VOGU-3710 file (C-alpha; in Angstrom, 3 decimals, decimal comma):
1> mlsksqisfi> -1,405/1,798/32,713  1,246/2,516/30,108  4,653/3,725/31,192  6,169/6,895/29,778  8,725/4,792/27,903  5,963/2,691/26,271  4,106/5,799/25,167  7,320/7,379/23,897  8,246/4,239/21,949  4,859/3,885/20,265
11> kslhqkkyrk> 4,735/7,593/19,417  8,199/7,308/17,847  6,730/4,779/15,396  4,659/7,590/13,893  7,912/8,509/12,120  9,490/6,557/9,270  12,977/6,738/10,813  11,935/4,829/13,929  9,713/2,361/12,091  12,731/1,437/9,990
21> engifiiegv> 15,075/1,402/12,990  12,828/-0,874/15,079  11,248/-2,901/12,274  7,748/-2,222/13,614  4,717/-0,338/12,289  1,259/0,600/13,588  -2,190/-0,591/12,537  -5,504/0,532/14,040  -9,082/-0,725/14,057  -10,496/-4,197/14,757
31> ksiveflnsd> -11,057/-5,102/11,092  -7,515/-4,274/9,989  -5,962/-5,994/13,004  -7,954/-9,180/12,352  -6,749/-9,132/8,716  -3,120/-8,971/9,827  -3,719/-11,516/12,595  -4,857/-14,012/9,944  -1,894/-13,301/7,662  1,828/-14,079/7,635
41> yqlhsvyfts> 2,570/-10,849/9,496  3,641/-11,172/13,120  1,915/-8,995/15,725  4,136/-7,599/18,468  1,588/-6,113/20,891  -2,009/-4,887/21,075  -3,442/-1,915/22,998  -7,204/-1,692/23,506  -9,815/0,119/25,572  -12,404/-1,688/27,715
51> nilpqlpkfa> -15,332/-0,869/25,397  -13,675/-2,823/22,558  -13,385/-6,040/24,636  -16,494/-7,750/23,137  -15,031/-7,345/19,637  -11,563/-8,685/20,399  -10,472/-11,747/18,418  -8,443/-14,543/19,999  -4,762/-13,627/20,106  -1,808/-16,002/20,323
61> tninlfevsd> -0,129/-16,214/23,721  3,096/-14,667/22,387  1,329/-11,357/21,628  1,468/-8,810/24,447  -1,981/-7,425/25,316  -2,501/-4,121/27,149  -5,802/-2,638/28,266  -5,463/1,148/28,167  -7,613/4,180/28,939  -9,142/6,358/26,232
71> aelqkistlq> -6,647/9,078/27,161  -3,694/6,707/26,768  -4,928/5,459/23,410  -5,335/9,060/22,270  -1,662/9,680/23,092  -0,351/6,750/21,039  -2,861/6,739/18,169  -2,070/8,186/14,747  -5,764/8,999/14,245  -7,717/12,121/15,180
81> tpqgilalvh> -10,445/9,796/16,501  -8,937/6,482/17,727  -10,877/3,292/16,978  -10,447/1,668/20,368  -7,586/-0,622/19,430  -4,039/-0,285/18,120  -1,462/-2,955/17,306  2,263/-2,963/16,669  3,322/-5,285/13,858  6,741/-6,529/12,812
91> ipsaksldia> 7,872/-5,353/9,381  8,755/-8,496/7,401  12,213/-8,865/5,912  12,431/-7,369/2,437  12,351/-10,036/-0,257  14,332/-9,694/-3,447  12,128/-9,000/-6,448  11,827/-12,141/-8,573  10,984/-10,960/-12,092  10,111/-14,513/-13,182
101> qlknqfslvl> 7,220/-14,550/-10,703  5,592/-11,614/-12,487  4,906/-13,692/-15,607  1,340/-14,656/-16,578  -0,245/-11,942/-14,451  -0,606/-8,176/-14,187  1,296/-6,030/-11,698  1,200/-2,324/-10,861  4,318/-0,161/-11,066  4,333/3,192/-9,249
111> ddvqdpgnfg> 6,723/5,998/-10,125  7,183/8,327/-7,139  3,598/8,290/-5,820  3,837/10,595/-2,807  0,467/10,739/-1,084  0,032/7,960/1,511  -3,747/7,996/1,099  -3,408/7,506/-2,654  -0,948/4,663/-2,122  -3,182/2,961/0,415
121> tiirtadwfg> -6,162/3,205/-1,924  -4,092/1,734/-4,767  -3,087/-1,212/-2,550  -6,720/-1,800/-1,568  -7,786/-1,569/-5,226  -5,082/-4,042/-6,272  -6,333/-6,462/-3,624  -9,933/-6,111/-4,874  -8,916/-6,931/-8,439  -6,609/-9,784/-7,444
131> ikniicsent> -3,350/-8,039/-8,325  -0,675/-9,476/-6,063  2,349/-7,269/-6,760  3,062/-3,554/-6,682  6,573/-2,484/-7,670  7,511/0,999/-6,475  10,241/3,471/-7,272  12,633/4,101/-4,396  11,030/7,523/-3,781  7,455/6,257/-3,592
141> veaynpktvq> 5,867/6,829/-0,176  6,534/4,126/2,429  4,019/1,267/2,570  4,097/1,307/6,389  3,232/4,991/6,713  0,238/5,018/9,126  -1,984/6,832/6,607  -1,095/4,294/3,926  -1,761/1,361/6,253  -5,093/2,851/7,366
151> stmgslcrvn> -6,181/3,475/3,770  -5,551/-0,154/2,789  -8,148/-1,405/5,310  -6,114/-4,585/5,809  -5,315/-5,210/2,137  -1,628/-4,498/2,761  -1,244/-7,983/4,235  -2,281/-9,581/0,918  -0,351/-7,462/-1,616  3,410/-7,743/-2,123
161> isytnladfl> 5,113/-4,339/-2,144  8,629/-3,999/-3,590  10,898/-0,962/-3,901  13,529/-0,801/-6,614  15,239/1,352/-9,210  12,502/1,386/-11,853  14,769/2,273/-14,776  16,911/-0,810/-14,117  13,866/-2,978/-13,399  12,012/-2,022/-16,584
171> ekvdlpifga> 15,171/-2,577/-18,607  15,441/-6,170/-17,387  11,801/-7,230/-17,418  10,418/-9,132/-20,419  6,757/-8,122/-20,136  4,472/-5,665/-21,929  4,624/-2,278/-20,194  1,379/-0,281/-20,277  1,884/3,352/-19,254  -0,767/5,831/-18,112
181> llngndiyqt> -0,129/8,855/-20,349  -2,202/11,775/-21,625  -1,434/10,827/-25,219  -1,869/7,132/-25,843  -4,239/4,403/-26,951  -7,816/4,664/-25,738  -8,015/2,492/-22,599  -11,428/1,183/-23,713  -9,934/-0,173/-26,936  -6,688/-1,531/-25,503
191> nwgkeglill> -5,723/-5,160/-26,050  -4,289/-6,201/-22,676  -3,288/-9,774/-23,395  -2,679/-12,027/-20,388  0,237/-10,351/-18,613  2,022/-7,066/-18,172  2,966/-4,105/-16,019  0,717/-1,075/-15,459  2,948/1,974/-14,942  1,426/4,939/-13,087
201> gneghgiakq> 3,183/8,217/-12,368  3,639/10,869/-9,706  0,586/12,944/-8,727  2,016/16,203/-10,081  4,593/15,251/-12,702  3,328/11,965/-14,117  5,789/9,317/-15,283  9,487/10,275/-15,412  10,874/10,843/-18,911  13,435/8,024/-18,669
211> liekinvpvt> 10,628/5,596/-17,806  8,304/6,761/-20,593  10,922/5,466/-23,027  10,409/1,954/-21,618  6,640/1,904/-22,259  5,446/-0,495/-24,988  1,800/0,564/-24,919  0,919/4,153/-23,913  -2,665/4,203/-22,620  -5,011/7,139/-22,082
221> iprfgaaesl> -8,244/7,360/-20,113  -10,306/9,595/-22,450  -11,454/12,905/-21,013  -15,085/13,865/-21,625  -15,236/16,901/-19,321  -12,973/19,785/-18,343  -10,934/18,394/-15,426  -7,188/18,868/-15,874  -6,217/15,424/-14,582  -7,336/12,301/-12,722
231> nvavsaaifc> -6,247/11,284/-9,242  -3,641/8,510/-9,517  -5,641/6,153/-7,289  -8,735/6,675/-9,465  -6,624/6,011/-12,562  -5,313/2,811/-10,992  -8,870/1,634/-10,319  -9,950/2,293/-13,925  -6,905/0,471/-15,304  -7,478/-2,522/-13,003
241> selrra> -11,156/-2,677/-13,922  -10,493/-2,529/-17,645  -7,762/-5,190/-17,726  -9,996/-7,553/-15,736  -12,909/-6,854/-18,073  -10,879/-7,775/-21,152
//
């Protein structure tokens, strides 16, 4: 049985302030937990209901395990319908962004993406296409937001996420910068080369003006219908698919 203080602590981690303060975030579901268990991330504790027991992987002895009731899991879960298991994971120390390590590969750059579901889908897409780095503006949604984490389906543990001042970063970097704009080169005729940055903008406002000036190759996904715009996560998937097809 969980104590009131345990429940209160876990519920506090639903908020960014307390995740940052305690250096811990939440993941849910057996598949995602196994992904993090087999990664460099360090699990703090695991909370599970009796019906999930047959699916439990083997945990290290330094991970605290708690069997809880359905009602208790409902109290601490971030999901409308809990998946039977929840884990607390230590947030790794932020690493300084090494621009030299971005050479000879493609990386995604996100300018103020706000929706955690979109961000999570972008991380999962990057993982699918073998893109190891996502560089985010300082106002992009937090990678450890529960909705972001859930949307990645475990891919978060394989993609490096960095936050930085994008104007300064793009000024320093010596790589082609491809920007997703409404007026640019046709994506299906773009010469990608072997390395570069794919810059994607905010859901409502696109790429900030001061960043547009840094773009070497403006790229457009041609519109054949009447929709006003594409979802940023869908755009990311099309860009990733095209650069891997080249």
